[in-house]
LOTOR-408306 format. One record per residue (C-alpha): x, y, z. Coordinates in steps of 0.05 Angstrom, whole numbers, plus 5000, padded with zeros to 4 digits. Layout:
XYZ/...
END
This chain:
886243858483/883444468520/880845018477/885445598475/882846268503/881846838456/881347518487/877448088454/876948838465/880349498453/887949568456/889250138510/895250428542/895450778611/902151118618/907050568594/902649988614/898449708555/892349248565/886149008528/879749348551/873648878550/866749078529/864849138604/870849588620/875149038653/882649028638/884648378603/891948168603/893648738650/901148668669/902948158613/908148458564/904848698496/909748768439/911049518425/909449398348/902249228368/901849888409/904650318351/899850058301/893549788336/892650248400/885350468405/882949908355/878549288368/883448698372/883647968389/889247628426/891746938448/897946618474/902846208431/906745608456/913045968441/916346408496/919747078497/927346958510/927447588555/921747478601/920846698592/913246858588/908846548533/908847048471/902247398462/899447458393/895048058382/891448198313/886148668288/878848368293/876348078228/869647818210/868447088184/868147068106/865246578058/869546048025/875546387988/882646387977/887946957975/894146967934/899447377972/905147687936/910347917989/915148457968/922648307979/926548358043/932348828027/937148548075/936647808049/939747657979/935347017979/929147467981/931047867918/925247567879/919847667936/915547107960/908546787947/903646497999/896546257996/891046358047/885545818035/879645948075/883146178135/889345738131/895646038104/900445568066/907445818064/913045458027/920345568030/927345278022/927945268097/924244678129/921645048189/918245558142/914445068108/908245208150/900645198154/898245708202/892646178216/892246858181/893847238246/900146838260/902546938189/900947698187/901747918261/906847478301/910747928343/918248038338/919747668400/923347018419/924746558360/920646988314/925447598322/931547768285/938047678324/939648258369/946948268346/947048038273/939948348260/937447708221/936546998215/941646638265/941945928289/948846008325/945145848392/941045238383/937645358450/935446048426/934746078349/932746718316/928646548253/926947268235/919947058218/915347528254/908647788227/909447898150/905248508153/910648818197/916348548149/913248688080/908049038038/903548468018/899148487949/893148077951/888347747902/882247497936/878046977899/871146727915/867246207875/873145777854/873945047876/876845187944/875944467973/880244187917/885244747927/885744568001/886843817988/892143957940/896244407985/895043958046/897943418006/903943827981/905544048055/905043308082/909643098026/914743648044/914943438115/915342698101/921342818053/927842548086/932643088109/939343178079/944143088141/949243608109/943844138108/938443918160/934944588162/933844598085/928144278049/931643728007/927143747946/927144497939/929344717869/929945457849/926645367782/922044777790/919744697862/919645367898/914145757934/911246017870/911245377829/908044967882/902545457890/902045587816/901144847803/895444807853/892045387817/892245007753/889544387785/882944777800/881945047731/886745687724/890645337669/893545977643/897646147708/905046107691/911446367723/917346147766/918946807800/913647057852/911947747824/911447467754/906846887774/902547367815/901647857757/900047267711/895146967762/891747637772/890747667694/887746967694/883347147755/880747777721/878947407656/874746897698/871747467738/869347837675/866147197651/862247147716/865446497740/868746787801/868747417843/875747787849/878348337896/885048647891/888249017947/894749167982/896649118057/902049668068/907549458112/906649658183/913449958200/917149728262/924849798280/925949048267/924549098194/926649568137/921849788082/920749228035/921149347958/918149087894/921848527864/923448547787/919148297731/922747817685/917547607632/916548197583/909047937578/908248077651/910748777639/905148897591/900248537636/902448997695/901249617652/893849357635/892749247708/895049937731/890150197783/887549487800/893949247838/900049607859/904349007846/
END
């Protein structure tokens, strides 16, 4: 397989025509459509870009993925708590995902959303083609099988994301666990009555939070509990903080604010259900916005 080309430079615009200016002043990707969300948030910034296999429904051209330049990091994992999407009842409780050393594991009740992808795809996919919301219904829509609209573009454009970054844990073991879970999901027979749903998904016992929670327990964070995404995140952060204070891991907490685009409404925090997590949240005030 040929190695994909990654373009690098500064995102510029001349009139209404965007392009990436290389270090030598050359105009890269001149004339290729660049999603307006990138122009809004990344114009004048150093970026990287590459083509995806999916195509834009309007132009029929390959979709261009653009993301802020990031430097390589040491072995790590990042726990992502994604705030809830206000127009989807199924998103009332928010969402959890896990970045392990540059591979993002996303678990879902929808088969096609059980994915392993690069951080730039998870965070910055454009709202074009199959990633976009349906232009009429404004959301997830499979009424046209030839042109599905999964409404799963870059999560940084869809939600505010609260992040716990951990270094010093058993990252290889966590990677093996999650690769095994993802393989199991995609080998699970499909229910013909609901072919787009993950057949073994269970709201209380096998959801995005519990699969990731159990992986964290496997590598020694035995105190991590919770079923709902925000509850599990707060409990996990408390466990990470204890291990950090003992000098066993390095912990960084930060928030990625939602990059607002017309395709998504502002996200919101989901409720906390466990009273202990409400107390933990008060103790963490100032360390995490979740």
